[in-house]
N, CA, C and O atoms as CSV, one atom per row, in Angstrom:
chain,resi,resn,atom,element,x,y,z
A,1,MET,N,N,-113.403,-74.632,137.926
A,1,MET,CA,C,-112.486,-74.957,138.852
A,1,MET,C,C,-111.672,-74.048,139.665
A,1,MET,O,O,-111.019,-73.233,139.014
A,2,ASN,N,N,-111.561,-74.004,140.958
A,2,ASN,CA,C,-110.922,-73.060,141.925
A,2,ASN,C,C,-109.538,-73.237,142.034
A,2,ASN,O,O,-109.136,-74.314,142.473
A,3,LYS,N,N,-108.679,-72.303,141.686
A,3,LYS,CA,C,-107.301,-72.796,141.902
A,3,LYS,C,C,-106.896,-71.627,143.178
A,3,LYS,O,O,-107.521,-70.633,143.548
A,4,LYS,N,N,-105.854,-72.090,143.560
A,4,LYS,CA,C,-105.293,-71.051,144.739
A,4,LYS,C,C,-104.454,-69.990,143.790
A,4,LYS,O,O,-104.231,-70.223,142.602
A,5,LEU,N,N,-104.045,-68.864,144.432
A,5,LEU,CA,C,-103.368,-67.830,143.679
A,5,LEU,C,C,-102.027,-68.154,143.419
A,5,LEU,O,O,-101.465,-67.731,142.409
A,6,THR,N,N,-101.321,-69.057,144.461
A,6,THR,CA,C,-100.081,-69.650,144.283
A,6,THR,C,C,-99.953,-70.577,142.953
A,6,THR,O,O,-98.843,-70.826,142.484
A,7,GLU,N,N,-100.923,-70.979,142.480
A,7,GLU,CA,C,-100.945,-71.977,141.496
A,7,GLU,C,C,-101.244,-71.418,140.107
A,7,GLU,O,O,-101.169,-72.105,139.088
A,8,ILE,N,N,-101.640,-69.926,140.132
A,8,ILE,CA,C,-101.737,-69.084,139.002
A,8,ILE,C,C,-100.565,-68.267,138.695
A,8,ILE,O,O,-100.112,-68.195,137.553
A,9,LEU,N,N,-99.941,-67.493,139.953
A,9,LEU,CA,C,-99.178,-66.500,139.975
A,9,LEU,C,C,-97.630,-67.106,140.273
A,9,LEU,O,O,-97.292,-68.083,140.942
A,10,LYS,N,N,-96.900,-66.220,139.577
A,10,LYS,CA,C,-95.286,-66.836,139.929
A,10,LYS,C,C,-94.691,-65.529,140.530
A,10,LYS,O,O,-94.409,-64.485,139.941
A,11,ILE,N,N,-94.561,-65.865,141.936
A,11,ILE,CA,C,-93.937,-64.636,142.914
A,11,ILE,C,C,-92.655,-64.733,143.142
A,11,ILE,O,O,-92.118,-65.738,143.609
A,12,ASP,N,N,-92.004,-63.550,142.784
A,12,ASP,CA,C,-90.439,-63.527,143.043
A,12,ASP,C,C,-90.307,-62.075,143.732
A,12,ASP,O,O,-91.006,-61.106,143.434
A,13,THR,N,N,-89.416,-62.091,144.583
A,13,THR,CA,C,-88.445,-61.049,145.199
A,13,THR,C,C,-87.492,-60.596,144.450
A,13,THR,O,O,-86.387,-61.137,144.450
A,14,ALA,N,N,-87.830,-59.333,143.558
A,14,ALA,CA,C,-86.769,-59.028,142.625
A,14,ALA,C,C,-85.432,-58.116,143.321
A,14,ALA,O,O,-84.235,-58.118,143.032
A,15,ILE,N,N,-86.081,-57.482,144.186
A,15,ILE,CA,C,-85.008,-56.908,145.106
A,15,ILE,C,C,-85.289,-56.768,146.686
A,15,ILE,O,O,-86.178,-56.037,147.124
A,16,ASN,N,N,-84.487,-57.502,147.451
A,16,ASN,CA,C,-84.609,-57.817,148.549
A,16,ASN,C,C,-84.096,-56.746,149.550
A,16,ASN,O,O,-82.888,-56.629,149.754
A,17,ASN,N,N,-84.844,-56.110,150.058
A,17,ASN,CA,C,-84.310,-55.201,151.395
A,17,ASN,C,C,-83.073,-54.664,151.117
A,17,ASN,O,O,-82.155,-54.990,151.869
A,18,ALA,N,N,-82.786,-53.730,149.979
A,18,ALA,CA,C,-81.470,-53.315,149.665
A,18,ALA,C,C,-81.516,-51.695,149.536
A,18,ALA,O,O,-82.547,-51.133,149.165
A,19,ASP,N,N,-80.135,-50.861,149.920
A,19,ASP,CA,C,-80.272,-49.485,149.851
A,19,ASP,C,C,-80.150,-49.102,148.529
A,19,ASP,O,O,-79.143,-49.437,147.906
A,20,ILE,N,N,-81.109,-48.388,147.956
A,20,ILE,CA,C,-81.255,-48.108,146.454
A,20,ILE,C,C,-80.947,-46.523,146.256
A,20,ILE,O,O,-81.371,-45.981,145.235
A,21,ILE,N,N,-80.210,-45.766,147.224
A,21,ILE,CA,C,-79.612,-44.704,146.895
A,21,ILE,C,C,-78.631,-44.662,146.096
A,21,ILE,O,O,-77.928,-45.669,146.001
A,22,GLY,N,N,-78.321,-43.456,145.293
A,22,GLY,CA,C,-77.108,-43.388,144.298
A,22,GLY,C,C,-77.511,-43.974,142.878
A,22,GLY,O,O,-78.310,-43.436,142.110
A,23,ALA,N,N,-76.781,-45.251,142.634
A,23,ALA,CA,C,-76.801,-45.787,141.327
A,23,ALA,C,C,-78.066,-46.791,141.535
A,23,ALA,O,O,-78.583,-47.333,140.559
A,24,GLY,N,N,-78.551,-47.015,142.901
A,24,GLY,CA,C,-79.910,-47.805,142.713
A,24,GLY,C,C,-79.404,-49.333,142.814
A,24,GLY,O,O,-78.215,-49.651,142.833
A,25,ILE,N,N,-80.275,-50.051,142.864
A,25,ILE,CA,C,-80.216,-51.697,142.701
A,25,ILE,C,C,-81.099,-52.202,141.424
A,25,ILE,O,O,-82.297,-51.968,141.268
A,26,GLN,N,N,-80.383,-52.832,140.676
A,26,GLN,CA,C,-81.254,-53.535,139.388
A,26,GLN,C,C,-81.250,-55.148,139.844
A,26,GLN,O,O,-80.303,-55.746,140.355
A,27,SER,N,N,-82.439,-55.630,139.548
A,27,SER,CA,C,-82.543,-57.115,139.788
A,27,SER,C,C,-82.077,-58.072,138.805
A,27,SER,O,O,-81.611,-57.538,137.798
A,28,GLY,N,N,-82.076,-59.142,138.816
A,28,GLY,CA,C,-81.758,-60.207,137.803
A,28,GLY,C,C,-82.823,-59.969,136.836
A,28,GLY,O,O,-83.735,-59.167,137.034
A,29,TYR,N,N,-82.686,-60.708,135.745
A,29,TYR,CA,C,-83.768,-60.893,134.785
A,29,TYR,C,C,-84.466,-62.127,135.166
A,29,TYR,O,O,-83.933,-63.079,135.736
A,30,TYR,N,N,-85.886,-62.028,134.754
A,30,TYR,CA,C,-87.007,-62.947,134.814
A,30,TYR,C,C,-87.847,-62.936,133.464
A,30,TYR,O,O,-88.237,-61.966,132.814
A,31,SER,N,N,-88.027,-64.411,133.211
A,31,SER,CA,C,-88.436,-64.647,131.872
A,31,SER,C,C,-89.756,-64.520,131.908
A,31,SER,O,O,-90.348,-65.015,132.867
A,32,MET,N,N,-90.533,-63.797,130.820
A,32,MET,CA,C,-91.837,-63.696,130.423
A,32,MET,C,C,-92.387,-64.612,129.527
A,32,MET,O,O,-93.561,-64.455,129.195
A,33,GLU,N,N,-91.692,-65.607,129.048
A,33,GLU,CA,C,-92.122,-66.475,127.976
A,33,GLU,C,C,-93.331,-67.195,128.239
A,33,GLU,O,O,-94.071,-67.461,127.292
A,34,ASN,N,N,-93.682,-67.611,129.628
A,34,ASN,CA,C,-94.809,-68.297,129.686
A,34,ASN,C,C,-96.004,-67.588,130.414
A,34,ASN,O,O,-96.994,-68.130,130.903
A,35,TYR,N,N,-95.695,-66.278,130.376
A,35,TYR,CA,C,-96.686,-65.149,131.019
A,35,TYR,C,C,-97.220,-64.148,130.002
A,35,TYR,O,O,-96.604,-63.716,129.027
A,36,ARG,N,N,-98.285,-63.890,130.326
A,36,ARG,CA,C,-98.875,-62.869,129.603
A,36,ARG,C,C,-98.747,-61.434,129.956
A,36,ARG,O,O,-98.593,-60.477,129.197
A,37,ARG,N,N,-98.862,-61.470,131.578
A,37,ARG,CA,C,-98.722,-60.047,132.262
A,37,ARG,C,C,-98.061,-60.273,133.607
A,37,ARG,O,O,-98.115,-61.355,134.191
A,38,ALA,N,N,-97.377,-59.101,134.116
A,38,ALA,CA,C,-96.660,-58.938,135.222
A,38,ALA,C,C,-97.088,-57.826,136.015
A,38,ALA,O,O,-97.818,-56.979,135.500
A,39,VAL,N,N,-96.666,-57.715,137.391
A,39,VAL,CA,C,-96.893,-56.636,138.023
A,39,VAL,C,C,-95.900,-56.523,138.721
A,39,VAL,O,O,-95.419,-57.525,139.251
A,40,VAL,N,N,-95.311,-55.195,138.905
A,40,VAL,CA,C,-94.165,-54.916,139.781
A,40,VAL,C,C,-94.544,-54.075,140.684
A,40,VAL,O,O,-95.204,-53.080,140.383
A,41,LYS,N,N,-94.144,-54.381,142.047
A,41,LYS,CA,C,-94.533,-53.609,143.090
A,41,LYS,C,C,-93.174,-53.337,144.159
A,41,LYS,O,O,-92.512,-54.153,144.801
A,42,VAL,N,N,-93.052,-51.674,144.043
A,42,VAL,CA,C,-92.036,-51.543,144.846
A,42,VAL,C,C,-92.319,-50.816,146.089
A,42,VAL,O,O,-93.196,-49.959,145.981
A,43,ASP,N,N,-91.754,-50.965,147.303
A,43,ASP,CA,C,-91.910,-50.387,148.419
A,43,ASP,C,C,-90.467,-49.969,149.148
A,43,ASP,O,O,-89.398,-50.574,149.084
A,44,THR,N,N,-90.760,-48.834,149.806
A,44,THR,CA,C,-89.512,-48.363,150.464
A,44,THR,C,C,-89.774,-47.850,151.887
A,44,THR,O,O,-90.879,-47.636,152.386
A,45,GLY,N,N,-88.524,-47.684,152.476
A,45,GLY,CA,C,-88.502,-47.046,153.866
A,45,GLY,C,C,-88.760,-45.515,153.859
A,45,GLY,O,O,-89.282,-45.044,152.849
A,46,LEU,N,N,-88.516,-44.881,154.658
A,46,LEU,CA,C,-88.847,-43.320,154.691
A,46,LEU,C,C,-87.848,-42.485,153.623
A,46,LEU,O,O,-86.620,-42.568,153.600
A,47,VAL,N,N,-88.552,-41.795,152.889
A,47,VAL,CA,C,-87.930,-40.970,152.157
A,47,VAL,C,C,-88.056,-39.330,152.399
A,47,VAL,O,O,-89.188,-38.859,152.511
A,48,ALA,N,N,-86.915,-38.475,152.478
A,48,ALA,CA,C,-87.548,-36.994,152.831
A,48,ALA,C,C,-88.145,-36.348,151.710
A,48,ALA,O,O,-88.132,-36.619,150.509
A,49,ASP,N,N,-88.717,-35.355,152.426
A,49,ASP,CA,C,-89.357,-34.208,151.578
A,49,ASP,C,C,-88.702,-33.853,150.406
A,49,ASP,O,O,-87.497,-33.669,150.583
A,50,THR,N,N,-89.132,-33.680,149.158
A,50,THR,CA,C,-88.702,-33.334,147.863
A,50,THR,C,C,-87.838,-34.219,147.307
A,50,THR,O,O,-87.379,-33.908,146.207
A,51,LYS,N,N,-87.451,-35.404,147.872
A,51,LYS,CA,C,-86.642,-36.590,147.383
A,51,LYS,C,C,-87.435,-37.415,146.569
A,51,LYS,O,O,-88.660,-37.412,146.687
A,52,THR,N,N,-86.864,-38.105,145.773
A,52,THR,CA,C,-87.573,-39.241,144.801
A,52,THR,C,C,-87.183,-40.524,144.971
A,52,THR,O,O,-86.197,-40.840,145.637
A,53,VAL,N,N,-87.935,-41.325,144.381
A,53,VAL,CA,C,-87.805,-42.688,144.230
A,53,VAL,C,C,-88.174,-42.978,142.649
A,53,VAL,O,O,-89.227,-42.500,142.228
A,54,THR,N,N,-87.432,-43.662,141.861
A,54,THR,CA,C,-87.461,-43.904,140.658
A,54,THR,C,C,-87.627,-45.495,140.300
A,54,THR,O,O,-86.633,-46.166,140.580
A,55,LEU,N,N,-88.720,-46.192,139.730
A,55,LEU,CA,C,-88.504,-47.557,139.282
A,55,LEU,C,C,-88.365,-47.652,137.707
A,55,LEU,O,O,-89.333,-47.184,137.107
A,56,GLN,N,N,-87.303,-48.191,136.887
A,56,GLN,CA,C,-87.183,-48.351,135.642
A,56,GLN,C,C,-87.232,-49.742,135.376
A,56,GLN,O,O,-86.587,-50.514,136.085
A,57,LEU,N,N,-87.974,-50.177,134.368
A,57,LEU,CA,C,-88.173,-51.466,133.977
A,57,LEU,C,C,-87.124,-51.635,132.645
A,57,LEU,O,O,-87.025,-50.778,131.768
A,58,TYR,N,N,-86.303,-53.012,132.672
A,58,TYR,CA,C,-85.456,-53.152,131.597
A,58,TYR,C,C,-86.056,-54.367,130.988
A,58,TYR,O,O,-86.779,-55.119,131.641
A,59,GLU,N,N,-85.735,-54.575,129.642
A,59,GLU,CA,C,-85.979,-55.926,129.088
A,59,GLU,C,C,-84.673,-56.563,128.311
A,59,GLU,O,O,-83.670,-55.873,128.126
A,60,ALA,N,N,-84.745,-57.721,127.938
A,60,ALA,CA,C,-83.452,-58.295,127.645
A,60,ALA,C,C,-83.893,-59.624,126.915
A,60,ALA,O,O,-84.893,-60.234,127.295
A,61,LYS,N,N,-83.081,-60.076,125.803
A,61,LYS,CA,C,-83.561,-61.155,124.896
A,61,LYS,C,C,-83.442,-62.469,125.907
A,61,LYS,O,O,-84.100,-63.476,125.650
A,62,ASP,N,N,-82.628,-62.417,126.994
A,62,ASP,CA,C,-82.445,-63.991,127.750
A,62,ASP,C,C,-81.994,-63.394,129.261
A,62,ASP,O,O,-81.839,-62.222,129.605
A,63,LEU,N,N,-81.856,-64.547,129.975
A,63,LEU,CA,C,-81.697,-64.184,131.506
A,63,LEU,C,C,-80.251,-63.675,131.759
A,63,LEU,O,O,-79.904,-63.308,132.881
A,64,GLU,N,N,-79.317,-63.661,130.561
A,64,GLU,CA,C,-78.097,-63.299,130.768
A,64,GLU,C,C,-78.156,-61.632,130.368
A,64,GLU,O,O,-77.096,-61.010,130.296
A,65,ALA,N,N,-79.271,-61.051,130.151
A,65,ALA,CA,C,-79.323,-59.528,129.873
A,65,ALA,C,C,-78.777,-59.273,128.289
A,65,ALA,O,O,-78.381,-58.147,127.989
A,66,THR,N,N,-78.773,-60.225,127.416
A,66,THR,CA,C,-78.175,-59.871,126.065
A,66,THR,C,C,-79.202,-58.697,125.544
A,66,THR,O,O,-80.421,-58.834,125.650
A,67,SER,N,N,-78.620,-57.587,124.998
A,67,SER,CA,C,-79.403,-56.563,124.386
A,67,SER,C,C,-80.226,-55.801,125.470
A,67,SER,O,O,-81.298,-55.252,125.215
A,68,GLU,N,N,-79.660,-55.812,126.661
A,68,GLU,CA,C,-80.549,-54.963,127.615
A,68,GLU,C,C,-80.926,-53.407,127.157
A,68,GLU,O,O,-80.139,-52.601,126.661
A,69,GLN,N,N,-82.415,-53.183,127.467
A,69,GLN,CA,C,-82.534,-51.959,127.032
A,69,GLN,C,C,-83.698,-51.523,127.940
A,69,GLN,O,O,-84.505,-52.340,128.384
A,70,ALA,N,N,-83.753,-50.207,128.199
A,70,ALA,CA,C,-85.049,-49.698,129.062
A,70,ALA,C,C,-86.526,-50.217,128.344
A,70,ALA,O,O,-86.781,-50.327,127.145
A,71,LEU,N,N,-87.091,-50.396,129.113
A,71,LEU,CA,C,-88.547,-50.851,128.890
A,71,LEU,C,C,-89.633,-49.611,129.137
A,71,LEU,O,O,-90.044,-49.596,130.297
A,72,GLY,N,N,-89.997,-48.918,128.568
A,72,GLY,CA,C,-90.827,-47.449,128.772
A,72,GLY,C,C,-89.944,-46.467,129.456
A,72,GLY,O,O,-88.715,-46.501,129.517
A,73,ASP,N,N,-90.752,-45.593,129.958
A,73,ASP,CA,C,-90.287,-44.560,130.776
A,73,ASP,C,C,-89.894,-44.926,132.009
A,73,ASP,O,O,-90.147,-46.082,132.348
A,74,PRO,N,N,-89.318,-44.195,132.781
A,74,PRO,CA,C,-89.264,-44.427,134.488
A,74,PRO,C,C,-90.455,-43.779,135.271
A,74,PRO,O,O,-90.996,-42.729,134.924
A,75,ILE,N,N,-90.717,-44.338,136.094
A,75,ILE,CA,C,-91.749,-43.881,136.899
A,75,ILE,C,C,-90.980,-43.177,138.166
A,75,ILE,O,O,-90.204,-43.799,138.891
A,76,VAL,N,N,-91.266,-41.960,138.309
A,76,VAL,CA,C,-90.580,-41.053,139.376
A,76,VAL,C,C,-91.774,-40.473,140.312
A,76,VAL,O,O,-92.733,-39.816,139.907
A,77,VAL,N,N,-91.490,-40.882,141.732
A,77,VAL,CA,C,-92.336,-40.186,142.832
A,77,VAL,C,C,-91.498,-39.270,143.439
A,77,VAL,O,O,-90.323,-39.466,143.748
A,78,VAL,N,N,-92.110,-38.317,143.589
A,78,VAL,CA,C,-91.435,-37.124,144.478
A,78,VAL,C,C,-92.161,-37.010,145.561
A,78,VAL,O,O,-93.385,-36.913,145.479
A,79,VAL,N,N,-91.496,-37.004,146.762
A,79,VAL,CA,C,-91.996,-37.125,147.993
A,79,VAL,C,C,-92.590,-35.482,148.045
A,79,VAL,O,O,-92.008,-34.598,147.415
A,80,ASP,N,N,-93.824,-35.202,148.879
A,80,ASP,CA,C,-94.248,-33.888,149.232
A,80,ASP,C,C,-94.880,-33.877,150.327
A,80,ASP,O,O,-96.074,-33.588,150.404
A,81,ASN,N,N,-94.037,-34.240,151.457
A,81,ASN,CA,C,-94.291,-34.168,152.908
A,81,ASN,C,C,-93.291,-33.839,153.749
A,81,ASN,O,O,-92.361,-34.643,153.804
A,82,VAL,N,N,-93.225,-32.701,154.536
A,82,VAL,CA,C,-92.267,-32.238,155.259
A,82,VAL,C,C,-91.554,-33.424,156.233
A,82,VAL,O,O,-90.353,-33.456,156.501
A,83,SER,N,N,-92.598,-34.418,156.714
A,83,SER,CA,C,-92.413,-35.344,157.566
A,83,SER,C,C,-91.489,-36.448,156.872
A,83,SER,O,O,-90.770,-37.258,157.456
A,84,GLY,N,N,-91.666,-36.304,155.529
A,84,GLY,CA,C,-91.007,-37.868,154.680
A,84,GLY,C,C,-92.243,-38.585,154.473
A,84,GLY,O,O,-93.384,-38.253,154.791
A,85,GLU,N,N,-91.876,-39.505,153.955
A,85,GLU,CA,C,-92.953,-40.664,153.637
A,85,GLU,C,C,-92.472,-41.987,153.054
A,85,GLU,O,O,-91.437,-42.022,152.388
A,86,VAL,N,N,-93.198,-43.069,153.290
A,86,VAL,CA,C,-92.314,-44.205,152.420
A,86,VAL,C,C,-93.100,-44.028,151.226
A,86,VAL,O,O,-94.086,-43.291,151.219
A,87,VAL,N,N,-92.625,-44.810,149.996
A,87,VAL,CA,C,-92.869,-44.840,148.755
A,87,VAL,C,C,-93.408,-46.168,148.331
A,87,VAL,O,O,-92.770,-47.207,148.498
A,88,GLU,N,N,-94.700,-46.115,147.730
A,88,GLU,CA,C,-94.950,-47.580,146.938
A,88,GLU,C,C,-95.399,-47.314,145.467
A,88,GLU,O,O,-96.388,-46.668,145.121
A,89,ILE,N,N,-94.689,-47.796,144.847
A,89,ILE,CA,C,-94.980,-47.935,143.437
A,89,ILE,C,C,-95.385,-49.336,142.782
A,89,ILE,O,O,-94.861,-50.442,142.914
A,90,THR,N,N,-96.425,-48.950,142.076
A,90,THR,CA,C,-97.081,-50.406,141.219
A,90,THR,C,C,-97.443,-49.841,140.015
A,90,THR,O,O,-98.118,-48.842,139.769
A,91,THR,N,N,-96.646,-50.985,138.996
A,91,THR,CA,C,-96.876,-50.723,137.596
A,91,THR,C,C,-97.300,-52.579,136.819
A,91,THR,O,O,-97.010,-53.684,137.276
A,92,GLU,N,N,-97.921,-52.273,135.777
A,92,GLU,CA,C,-98.242,-53.713,135.173
A,92,GLU,C,C,-97.710,-53.572,133.934
A,92,GLU,O,O,-97.804,-52.501,133.336
A,93,ILE,N,N,-96.989,-54.817,133.328
A,93,ILE,CA,C,-96.321,-55.034,132.162
A,93,ILE,C,C,-97.100,-56.020,131.563
A,93,ILE,O,O,-97.508,-56.898,132.324
A,94,LYS,N,N,-97.459,-56.106,130.198
A,94,LYS,CA,C,-97.808,-56.917,129.335
A,94,LYS,C,C,-97.146,-57.340,128.182
A,94,LYS,O,O,-96.658,-56.532,127.392
A,95,ASP,N,N,-97.072,-59.088,127.962
A,95,ASP,CA,C,-96.136,-59.310,127.137
A,95,ASP,C,C,-96.062,-58.557,125.733
A,95,ASP,O,O,-95.086,-58.736,125.004
A,96,THR,N,N,-97.008,-57.793,125.399
A,96,THR,CA,C,-97.033,-57.149,124.070
A,96,THR,C,C,-96.256,-55.898,124.313
A,96,THR,O,O,-95.935,-55.190,123.359
A,97,THR,N,N,-95.951,-55.604,125.483
A,97,THR,CA,C,-95.213,-54.202,125.778
A,97,THR,C,C,-93.473,-54.529,125.309
A,97,THR,O,O,-92.658,-53.685,124.938
A,98,LEU,N,N,-93.283,-55.839,125.451
A,98,LEU,CA,C,-92.166,-56.189,125.118
A,98,LEU,C,C,-91.721,-55.922,123.660
A,98,LEU,O,O,-92.586,-56.046,122.793
A,99,THR,N,N,-90.531,-55.588,123.313
A,99,THR,CA,C,-89.954,-55.609,122.035
A,99,THR,C,C,-89.872,-56.965,121.342
A,99,THR,O,O,-89.423,-57.949,121.929
A,100,ASP,N,N,-90.355,-57.008,119.958
A,100,ASP,CA,C,-90.271,-58.409,119.394
A,100,ASP,C,C,-88.690,-59.026,119.854
A,100,ASP,O,O,-87.672,-58.337,119.912
A,101,GLY,N,N,-88.765,-60.203,120.096
A,101,GLY,CA,C,-87.282,-60.978,120.403
A,101,GLY,C,C,-86.932,-60.889,121.698
A,101,GLY,O,O,-85.987,-61.566,122.103
A,102,PHE,N,N,-87.739,-59.918,122.681
A,102,PHE,CA,C,-87.119,-59.893,124.035
A,102,PHE,C,C,-88.194,-60.664,124.789
A,102,PHE,O,O,-89.384,-60.712,124.478
A,103,SER,N,N,-87.596,-61.275,125.850
A,103,SER,CA,C,-88.628,-62.044,126.781
A,103,SER,C,C,-88.419,-62.068,128.126
A,103,SER,O,O,-89.035,-62.872,128.824
A,104,CYS,N,N,-87.377,-61.044,128.739
A,104,CYS,CA,C,-87.260,-61.069,130.095
A,104,CYS,C,C,-87.111,-59.677,130.489
A,104,CYS,O,O,-86.660,-58.778,129.780
A,105,ILE,N,N,-87.573,-59.573,131.811
A,105,ILE,CA,C,-87.560,-58.205,132.207
A,105,ILE,C,C,-86.721,-58.318,133.802
A,105,ILE,O,O,-86.454,-59.259,134.549
A,106,SER,N,N,-86.499,-56.921,133.845
A,106,SER,CA,C,-85.720,-56.626,135.012
A,106,SER,C,C,-86.218,-55.355,135.716
A,106,SER,O,O,-86.896,-54.486,135.169
A,107,VAL,N,N,-85.809,-55.347,136.980
A,107,VAL,CA,C,-86.375,-54.038,137.842
A,107,VAL,C,C,-85.343,-53.200,138.491
A,107,VAL,O,O,-84.507,-53.832,139.137
A,108,LYS,N,N,-85.222,-51.919,138.457
A,108,LYS,CA,C,-84.008,-51.144,138.978
A,108,LYS,C,C,-85.075,-50.047,139.515
A,108,LYS,O,O,-85.996,-49.515,138.895
A,109,ALA,N,N,-84.618,-49.853,141.020
A,109,ALA,CA,C,-84.827,-49.123,141.865
A,109,ALA,C,C,-84.081,-48.203,142.463
A,109,ALA,O,O,-83.277,-48.690,143.257
A,110,THR,N,N,-84.052,-46.708,142.338
A,110,THR,CA,C,-83.202,-45.766,142.782
A,110,THR,C,C,-84.151,-44.658,143.743
A,110,THR,O,O,-85.371,-44.491,143.766
A,111,SER,N,N,-83.176,-44.067,144.424
A,111,SER,CA,C,-83.523,-42.750,145.289
A,111,SER,C,C,-82.348,-41.665,145.425
A,111,SER,O,O,-81.169,-41.952,145.633
A,112,ASN,N,N,-82.789,-40.566,145.294
A,112,ASN,CA,C,-81.780,-39.326,145.428
A,112,ASN,C,C,-81.889,-38.994,146.957
A,112,ASN,O,O,-81.557,-37.870,147.334
A,113,ASN,N,N,-82.338,-39.919,147.843
A,113,ASN,CA,C,-82.280,-39.108,149.131
A,113,ASN,C,C,-81.045,-39.216,149.803
A,113,ASN,O,O,-80.308,-40.109,149.383
A,114,ALA,N,N,-80.635,-38.534,150.737
A,114,ALA,CA,C,-79.331,-37.978,151.268
A,114,ALA,C,C,-78.946,-39.231,152.255
A,114,ALA,O,O,-77.742,-39.364,152.476
A,115,THR,N,N,-79.751,-40.065,152.806
A,115,THR,CA,C,-79.590,-41.346,153.564
A,115,THR,C,C,-80.131,-42.369,153.324
A,115,THR,O,O,-81.172,-42.310,152.671
A,116,ALA,N,N,-79.662,-43.567,153.729
A,116,ALA,CA,C,-80.115,-44.925,153.203
A,116,ALA,C,C,-81.678,-44.925,153.091
A,116,ALA,O,O,-82.506,-44.502,153.898
A,117,VAL,N,N,-81.858,-45.528,151.841
A,117,VAL,CA,C,-83.407,-45.735,151.720
A,117,VAL,C,C,-83.260,-47.412,151.429
A,117,VAL,O,O,-82.387,-47.862,150.688
A,118,TYR,N,N,-84.136,-48.153,152.050
A,118,TYR,CA,C,-84.223,-49.512,151.902
A,118,TYR,C,C,-85.422,-49.707,151.108
A,118,TYR,O,O,-86.409,-49.008,151.335
A,119,GLY,N,N,-85.431,-50.623,150.165
A,119,GLY,CA,C,-86.382,-50.909,149.369
A,119,GLY,C,C,-86.636,-52.374,148.857
A,119,GLY,O,O,-85.653,-53.096,148.692
A,120,VAL,N,N,-88.020,-52.903,148.572
A,120,VAL,CA,C,-88.161,-54.327,148.213
A,120,VAL,C,C,-88.985,-54.307,146.884
A,120,VAL,O,O,-89.968,-53.566,146.861
A,121,ALA,N,N,-88.724,-54.945,145.925
A,121,ALA,CA,C,-89.375,-54.980,144.725
A,121,ALA,C,C,-89.815,-56.507,144.417
A,121,ALA,O,O,-89.069,-57.483,144.322
A,122,ASN,N,N,-91.326,-56.453,144.276
A,122,ASN,CA,C,-91.841,-57.694,144.253
A,122,ASN,C,C,-92.283,-57.851,142.813
A,122,ASN,O,O,-92.790,-56.863,142.281
A,123,LEU,N,N,-92.147,-59.047,142.068
A,123,LEU,CA,C,-92.309,-59.156,140.699
A,123,LEU,C,C,-93.584,-60.378,140.743
A,123,LEU,O,O,-93.335,-61.454,141.287
A,124,LEU,N,N,-94.759,-60.154,140.217
A,124,LEU,CA,C,-96.088,-61.389,140.133
A,124,LEU,C,C,-96.173,-61.547,138.746
A,124,LEU,O,O,-96.685,-60.636,138.095
A,125,ARG,N,N,-95.714,-62.655,138.124
A,125,ARG,CA,C,-96.054,-62.726,136.597
A,125,ARG,C,C,-97.416,-63.958,136.741
A,125,ARG,O,O,-97.510,-64.899,137.529
A,126,GLY,N,N,-98.126,-63.616,135.923
A,126,GLY,CA,C,-99.352,-64.495,135.781
A,126,GLY,C,C,-100.134,-64.514,134.558
A,126,GLY,O,O,-99.590,-63.922,133.626
A,127,ASP,N,N,-101.261,-65.034,134.312
A,127,ASP,CA,C,-101.987,-65.197,132.886
A,127,ASP,C,C,-101.255,-65.864,132.292
A,127,ASP,O,O,-100.798,-65.367,131.263
A,128,SER,N,N,-100.795,-67.354,132.690
A,128,SER,CA,C,-99.849,-68.309,131.903
A,128,SER,C,C,-100.592,-68.587,130.629
A,128,SER,O,O,-101.811,-68.662,130.480
A,129,ARG,N,N,-99.636,-68.727,129.732
A,129,ARG,CA,C,-99.860,-69.338,128.466
A,129,ARG,C,C,-100.548,-70.837,128.440
A,129,ARG,O,O,-101.273,-71.321,127.571
A,130,TYR,N,N,-100.196,-71.274,129.377
A,130,TYR,CA,C,-100.465,-72.724,129.348
A,130,TYR,C,C,-101.972,-73.195,130.292
A,130,TYR,O,O,-102.327,-74.358,130.483
A,131,VAL,N,N,-102.674,-71.979,130.773
A,131,VAL,CA,C,-103.676,-72.215,131.486
A,131,VAL,C,C,-104.942,-71.599,130.773
A,131,VAL,O,O,-104.890,-70.401,130.492
A,132,PRO,N,N,-105.930,-72.227,130.499
A,132,PRO,CA,C,-107.131,-71.499,129.691
A,132,PRO,C,C,-107.550,-70.252,130.415
A,132,PRO,O,O,-107.698,-70.016,131.614
A,133,VAL,N,N,-107.702,-69.496,129.289
A,133,VAL,CA,C,-108.078,-68.120,130.117
A,133,VAL,C,C,-109.750,-68.260,130.001
A,133,VAL,O,O,-110.453,-68.478,129.015
A,134,LEU,N,N,-110.109,-68.037,131.460
A,134,LEU,CA,C,-111.797,-67.961,131.394
A,134,LEU,C,C,-112.486,-66.538,131.506
A,134,LEU,O,O,-113.712,-66.441,131.462
């Protein structure tokens, strides 16, 4: 049976075009209870040479961030271009990566750029527990 991607993926904008410099922006929590895998994709505006963009994932026991903790190590991209560049970070999460008893994930993006850097983070959850895996 052919299904549309929109029928097998849940797509959310976790961070919607927000300035991520300084303390950064952290999304709300999204449940992984019905999904086995997720992909997080962060895109930014122009970041200056030698400056960084960091993606940190978090996990919690529920949507209210109970027992919030970092999920793995942060992913840090250092810009190495005198003209600056836009940054793209993509990572995948499997439900087996989550600590036992934790079922929700959140995305945080930060930058140490001197001027505003706007970023967008999209979260794609898929491999639903209630769809037969073929």
